[in-house]
C-alpha positions in Angstrom: -6.3 -13.5 1.4 -5.5 -16.4 3.7 -3.2 -19.3 3.1 -3.6 -22.6 4.9 -0.9 -25.1 5.7 -1.8 -28.3 7.4 0.6 -30.9 8.7 0.6 -34.0 10.9 3.0 -33.3 13.8 2.7 -36.8 15.3 0.3 -39.6 15.1 -3.2 -38.3 16.0 -2.1 -34.7 16.1 -2.9 -32.3 13.2 -1.7 -28.8 13.1 -3.2 -26.2 10.8 -1.6 -22.8 10.3 -3.5 -19.8 8.8 -1.4 -17.0 7.4 -3.1 -13.9 6.4 -1.5 -11.4 4.0 0.1 -8.4 5.6 -1.6 -5.0 5.0 -1.1 -1.4 6.0 -3.3 1.7 6.1 -0.5 3.3 4.1 -1.7 1.2 1.1 -5.1 3.0 1.1 -3.4 6.4 1.3 -1.0 5.5 -1.5 -3.9 4.3 -3.7 -5.9 7.5 -3.1 -2.9 9.8 -3.7 -1.9 7.8 -6.8 -5.4 8.0 -8.2 -5.7 11.7 -7.5 -2.4 12.4 -9.4 -3.4 10.0 -12.3 -6.8 11.7 -12.7 -5.4 15.2 -12.6 -2.6 14.3 -15.0 -5.0 12.4 -17.3 -7.5 15.3 -17.5 -4.7 17.8 -18.0 -3.2 15.7 -20.7 -6.5 15.3 -22.5 -7.0 19.1 -22.4 -3.5 19.9 -23.6 -3.2 17.2 -26.2 0.0 15.3 -26.8 2.5 17.3 -28.9 6.0 16.0 -29.3 7.2 19.1 -31.0 6.8 21.4 -27.9 5.7 19.7 -24.7 5.5 23.1 -22.9 3.5 25.0 -25.5 -0.1 24.5 -24.4 -1.2 25.8 -21.0 -4.5 24.7 -19.4 -6.1 25.0 -16.0 -7.5 21.9 -14.2 -9.1 22.2 -10.8 -7.5 25.6 -10.3 -4.0 24.4 -11.1 -1.9 25.1 -14.2 -0.6 22.4 -16.5 1.3 21.9 -19.7 1.7 18.6 -21.6 5.0 18.1 -19.9 3.7 18.6 -16.3 0.6 16.5 -17.1 2.8 13.6 -18.2 5.0 13.9 -15.0 1.9 14.0 -12.8 0.5 10.9 -14.6 3.8 9.0 -14.3 4.2 9.9 -10.6 0.6 8.9 -9.9 1.1 5.5 -11.6 4.3 4.8 -9.6 2.6 5.8 -6.3 -0.5 3.8 -7.2 1.7 0.7 -8.0 3.6 1.2 -4.8 0.3 0.7 -2.9 0.1 -2.9 -3.9 2.3 -4.2 -1.1 2.7 -2.8 2.5 6.5 -2.4 2.5 6.5 -1.0 -1.0 3.7 1.4 -0.1 5.6 2.8 2.8 8.9 3.1 0.8 7.2 4.7 -2.2 5.3 7.1 0.0 8.4 8.2 1.9 10.4 8.8 -1.3 7.7 10.6 -3.2 6.4 12.4 0.0 9.8 14.0 0.5 10.1 14.9 -3.2 6.6 16.3 -3.5 6.8 18.2 -0.2 10.1 19.9 -1.2 9.1 20.6 -4.8 5.7 21.9 -3.7 7.2 24.3 -1.2 9.6 25.6 -3.9 6.8 26.1 -6.4 4.4 27.6 -3.8 7.0 30.2 -2.7 8.1 31.2 -6.2 6.0 29.9 -9.1 7.2 32.3 -11.7 10.1 30.2 -13.0 8.0 27.1 -13.2 5.2 28.7 -15.3 6.8 28.7 -18.8 7.8 25.0 -19.0 5.6 23.4 -16.4 2.6 25.7 -16.3 2.6 25.6 -12.5 1.0 28.3 -10.4 0.9 28.8 -6.6 -2.0 26.3 -6.3 0.1 23.5 -7.8 2.8 24.1 -5.2 0.3 24.1 -2.4 -1.3 20.9 -3.7 2.1 19.1 -4.1 3.2 20.2 -0.6 0.0 18.9 1.0 0.0 15.6 -0.9 3.7 15.2 -0.1 3.2 16.0 3.5 0.3 13.5 3.8 2.4 10.8 2.0 5.4 11.4 4.2 3.5 11.5 7.5 1.5 8.3 6.6 4.7 6.5 5.6 6.3 7.3 9.0 3.3 6.5 11.3 1.4 3.8 9.5 1.9 0.2 10.9 2.0 -3.0 9.0 -0.4 -5.7 10.2 0.2 -9.4 9.7 -1.3 -12.4 11.4 -0.6 -16.0 11.8 -2.8 -18.4 13.7 -2.0 -22.0 14.6 -4.7 -24.5 15.5 -3.7 -27.9 16.9 -6.3 -30.7 16.8 -5.9 -34.0 18.5 -7.8 -37.0 17.1 -9.4 -39.8 19.1 -11.6 -40.0 22.2 -8.8 -39.3 24.7 -7.8 -36.0 23.1 -6.7 -33.0 25.1 -9.0 -30.0 24.8 -6.3 -27.6 26.0 -3.8 -28.4 23.4 -1.0 -28.2 25.9 0.2 -31.9 26.0 -0.7 -35.0 24.1 -3.1 -37.4 25.9 -1.5 -40.2 27.9 -2.2 -43.7 26.5 -4.0 -46.2 28.7 -2.4 -49.6 28.8 -4.7 -52.4 27.4 -6.7 -54.1 30.1 -6.2 -51.3 32.6 -9.7 -49.9 32.3 -10.6 -46.6 30.8 -11.0 -46.3 27.1 -9.8 -49.4 25.1 -7.2 -48.7 22.4 -8.3 -49.8 19.0 
C-alpha cells in the first residue's frame, strides 16, 4: 500500500513523496508457520474434543504426530501468535526469533526423550522433530531476512521555463529582456 504526500515547496515547485509500506520475507514464513501450527492444532483439537475435566486424557495422532487436548490447544495458541506476528515486518522478525528459539529447544528435548511428554502432552519423537525443524526455520529466517522499505520523491516545476533535471529552480527572465515573457 502506498501513501502519497504532496506539498508546494516554493511557488511553481511541487514535491510529491510516495512512501510504500515496509515488508519482509519473514512475514511470509511467519504466516506459513503460523497457519501450519493452527491447522495441526485445530485438527487435533477437533479429534480430541474439548474436555475441561481432563485435558490430557484423549490421545490422537494427526499427520504422524501425537496430541492431547492440552497440546492441541498450545499448538493452536502458538500458531495464532506467530500468525499475528506476521502482520508487520518488525513484529514478524521478533516473534519468529522468540518462538524459533523456544520451538527449537523444546523440539530437541522432545525428540531426544519423548517418554516424559507422552502422558500429558501426547508427544512422540515426530513431534520433537517437527518442532525443531519449524523452530530452526523461524530462527534462521528471523536472523537473515531483511526489511524492505521505499520512499520516492518527485519534484515538478510548473511553467514553460521549468528545469527538467530538478537540480535548480529556473532563472527568471527580466521583463523586456527577450526570452519567454512572464505572465
